[in-house]
N, C-alpha and C positions, 0 to 999 in steps of 0.2 A: 531546368527548374531552379529558380532563384531562391535558394534556401541554405541555411547553415548546415554544416555536416550532420548527417542523420546516422544514428546508431540503433542497433537492435539488441535488447538484453533478454536473455533466456530466464525470466523471473520464475516461471513455473518449474523449470528444471531445477533451479537452485533451491527453491522452497521444498520441492519433493525430496531432494537429496538430503537436506537438513533434517527433515522430518523422519526420513528413513533411518538416518544415523542415530536418532534418538529412540527409534523403535516405538514411537508413540504419535499417532495422528490426532489424538483427541484434542490437542490444544491448537490445532489449525482450524481453518474455516471448513474443512471437510473431514469426515470420519470414514473408516474403512474396515469395519468388523464383519459386515455381511454384504452380499451382492444380490442384485436382482437382474435377471437376464430376459431379454425379449428377442425374438428372432423374426426377421422379415425377409422372406426369400432366402438368399444365401448369406445375408448380412446379419451379424449378431450384435446387438446393443446391450451393454452391461452397465448398470449403475454401481457405484462403489459401495453403496450402503452408508449408513450413518450411525455413529456411536452416541449421538446426542441430538436433541431437537434443535439445538442452536446452530448446527452445521448443515450445509447443503450436501446432498449426494452429488457426485460427479458423473460424467458420461464417458464410457469406454466403448469404442466401436471396433469390432473385429479384433479384440484383444489389445487395442492400443488406446491410450488416453487421447481424447480429442483436443489437440492443441489449437491455440489461436492462430488465425491467418495473418495477424498483424501484431504479434506479441512483442511488447517492449519497444516499439518504434517511438523515438523521441527526437527533438531537436537537441543535438549534443552541445549545449552551451551551459547547462547547469550540472555541476559535478557533484552535487550532494546526493549520494546513493540512497539516503534515507527517504528522499522524495519518491523514488520508484516504489519502495515497499509500502509506505504509508498511503500512497495514492491507490494502490491496488486493494489493500485491506480496508481503507476507508470507503472505497466504492462498493465492496461487499456489504459493509454495514448499512450504507444508504439503500442498497437493493433490498435488504431485509424489510425495509419499511413498506415496500410494495409487493415483493414476491416472497411469500412465506416459505420457510425451510421445510415445512411439513407438506407443502403442496407442490413446490417447484424443485426441479433438478437443475443443477448448474452445468453449463457448457461454455467452454471458451468461445470467444467471438468468432463467428463464421461468415459474417456478411460484409466486413470491411477488410479488404486485402492490404498487404503491406504497401503496395504502390499507391492505393487510394489514400491511406493514412499519410504517407509521405507527401503526397500532393496537397492534402488538406492542411498539413502542418507548415507548408511552405508559404512564402510571401506570394500575394497575388501579383501576377505579371503577365506580360504578353505570352510567355511560354507556359504559364501555369494559371489558367483562369479559375481553377478550383481552390487556390490558396486562400486560407482563412486569415492569415496574418496580413497586415497592410503592406502596400507597395513600398519599396525602398525609395524614399524621397531624395536620396543622395546626400543628406546632411549628416554631419558627424558629431555635432554638439549633443550632449546628453538630453537637453531639454527641447531640442527642435527636431531631432530625427524621429522616424517612426519605429518604435521598438517591436520586438517579437513578443506578442502577448501570449500566444498559445504555445506551450512547451511540449505537451504530450496528450494523447487521446487513446482511450481504451474502451473496447466493447465487451460486454458480458451478456450471454444469452441465458434465458431461463425457460426450461422445458416443462411440459406437463405430461405425466405418464398416465396413459389410459389403456389398460389391458396390455396388449403386446406392442403398443406404439408410443413413441415420444413425439410430441408436437410442440412447436414454438409457442410459449405462453407470454413472452415479453422480452424486452431488451433494455439494458442499461448502458449508457454511454457517458463516460467521464471526460471532462475537459480540464487539463492541468494548466493553470494560468500563472505566468511569471509575476512575482513581486519585484524581481530585479532582472533586467535584461543585460547580459554581458556581451560586449562587442569589441572589436578592434578597428582602429582607423585605417590601418594598413595590414596586409597579410603578415601573420606571425609577429605583429607588433604588440605593444602593451595593451592590456585589457582595461576597458572602461565600463562604467555602469550607468544604466538608466533606471532610476527607481520609479516604480509604478504604484500609484496610490490604490487603496482598497476600492475607492469609488470608481476609478477608471477600470481597474481589473475586473470588478463585478459587472460593470456596464458592457465591457467588451466581451466578457464571457457569456452573458445572456444573449447578446446579439449573435455571437457565433453559434450558440446552442440552437437558436431558432433556424439558422441556416443549415446546421447539421440535421435537425429534425426534418426539414423539408426534403433534404437529399435522401434521408432514410426512408421516408414515406414513398419515394419513387420506386423503391424495390418492392416487387409483388408480395414477398413474404412478410414485409413490414408495413403494409398499407393500413392495417387496422389494429395490430397488437399494441398493448400498452408500452410506451417507451419512457424510461426515466432518464432525465438529463441532470448531471451533477457537476458542480463547479468546485475545483480544488485550487487552493492558493499554495503555490510552490514556496518553500523556504529558500533563503539565500544560500550561497555556497558555503559560507562560514558558519551556518547554523548547525548546532549539535543534534537537532531533531528534524524530522520531516515536516511537511506542511500540513494544512488542515482542509477538510471539506467545509465549504462555507455556505452552500445553498444547493437545493435540488428542486426539481419540478417533474410532474407526471403528465404525459400526453396520452389521452385516451380517445377511443372511438375514431381513430384516424385523423385527429386534429393536426394541423401543420404549424401552429403557433402556440407559444406559451407566454402567459403573462402572470400566472399565479406561482411565484417562486417562494419556497419556504426556507428561511434562513436556518443555518446550523451553527450552534455555539459549541464547536469542537476545538480544543486547543491541545498542544503538546508542549511540555516543559522539561527542562533538565534539572535534576537534583544532583548535587547542590547547585544553587543558583550561581551564574557566572556574571561577569560584567556585561555580556551581550544578552543574557537571559535573566531578567529581574524577577520572573515568576510572580508577577503581580496578580495573576488570576488563579494561581494554585492555592489549594487549601493548606494553611500553615501547619495544621495537625499532621497532614500527610508528609510534608517536608520534614517536620520534627521527628516523625516515626522513622523515616529513612535515615536521618542524621544519627539517631540512636543505633540503628542497625549498622551503619557504616563505622561508627566509633567502636562498637564491640568487635566487628569483623577485623578491623585494623589492629586492635589490641591483641586479638587472638593470633593473627599471622602478620607480622611486620613486613614480610617480603611481598608487599603489594604495590603495584605501580599506580593503581587508581580504582576507585569504587564510585560509579555514577549510575544514574537511572534516568530513563525516559518515562515521564508520567503523562498518560493520555486522559484527557478530561472531556466529558460530554455534559453540557449544561451545568458546568461548575462542579460536577461530581467526578471523582476518580473512576475511570472505567478499566484501566489496565496499567500495570507497572512492569517495566522491562529493565532489569538490573544488569549492568555490565561490570565485571571485575577482571582486572588484568594483574597477573601474578609475575613474580620474578623467579619462582622456583620451578623445577621440572621433575622432582622426585614423584613417582606415582603414589607412594605411600603418603606423601604430604598432600597430594591432591585428594586422595581418598579421605583422609582425616579432615581436610579443609571442607570438602563437600558435605561430610556428615555434620560438621559444625554449622555450616550455612543453613542446612535444613532446620536445625534447631533454632538458630538465631532469627531466621526469616519468619518462622511460625510465631515467635515471641514478639518481634518488634515491627514487622511490616504490616500495613493495613490489611484487615480481613474483608471478605466479601467481594473481592475483585480478583481477576486473574493476575498471577504474578509469574514472570519468567526470569530466571537468573542464569546468565551465561558466564562461565569462567574461561578466560583465555590466557595464553602465555604472551610474553612480550612480543614474540614474532607472529602472533595472530592465530596460533593453533588452538582450537577449542579443546579444553581439558575436561570440563564437566558441564552438566546442564541440569537445572532444577526447574520444576514447574508446578503450579497449583491452580486449579480451576476456581472460579468465583464461589462455587458452593463447597469446595473442598477445604479440609483443614490440614491435611498432610501433604508433603511435597513428593512428587515423582522425581527421582534422581538417576543420573547416569554418568559414570566416569568413563572417559574415552581412553583406551589403552594405546600404547605405542606413541604417546605424545612426548615422552621424555628421552633420556639417553638409553641406548641399547644396553 
């Protein structure tokens, strides 16, 4: 198969571990306060239950979470890990437009295998007729070579529960498209870049999405169910935030082509702005609020390496704020005091009415504490991790 190196990332496992460490699933896309069990023959299917109408229930079969058959398969040329996370969460948000959390139960993709996704992500060639990326034309110049357009692909299944049975109600497939294609002219040589315009990226994505749709419809279980196709624009390697969902479409009644695409005005920004991120589309009031928060936090504890935030916008309105704080101290009493102060400062200075997450890490990457608030909440959930400092 003529394809750049492929890697598989266990995203669900990582997310589950992080949520378990905080002891709080309410801020994820899934809740788990209660369960619902159905039994068919000797097999037992359990749903995780939900703590909020905003979150999907998940599927557990025979006591095990149903993992994806092609989880995290990507072309390993883009090293921005933020793309992996924002692609997955963005795809969930798109799915909610078609598959209501009150009606549908979430299941990891079961219809696309790892080998299938690997072939689809590859270049089309004599050995890989299913490759969605263009053939290698042998050219090395950034403007004349055929770049890798499609970086990652993910399937999400949405089930309908009726009595003691779960049946497939629909599928979402996301296509992660490169804005920059990284390549080498010789093995282990210097890395070069081919920039891909939004116009070309979108056109290639829509073309590939129709091919994917036709292939999905050939599977008996997917012949007539609604299928959502979503396009995601990958951010570059040097970006401090992940990419954005840019468009989606819904195929109903077994249709095999899509022409009615709906654009999505979703953007991610870094606070404070950097030379690479001008934040021209961010709300100046939101950035000012964060600046006040940062100033007060740094005055309270001077032993900080950095205070930044990822701001997520939908239709020019802030939808989520993720704050990252790196400390230089390791004393557990300092961490406790700092976390208590953060809860007070965040409530006073950060924008209200949106979900906020604050992660405090040491310089070596250990998570020291975590704070979170829901969009409707006023107070912050806090957790200080023990055994992060000196023994």
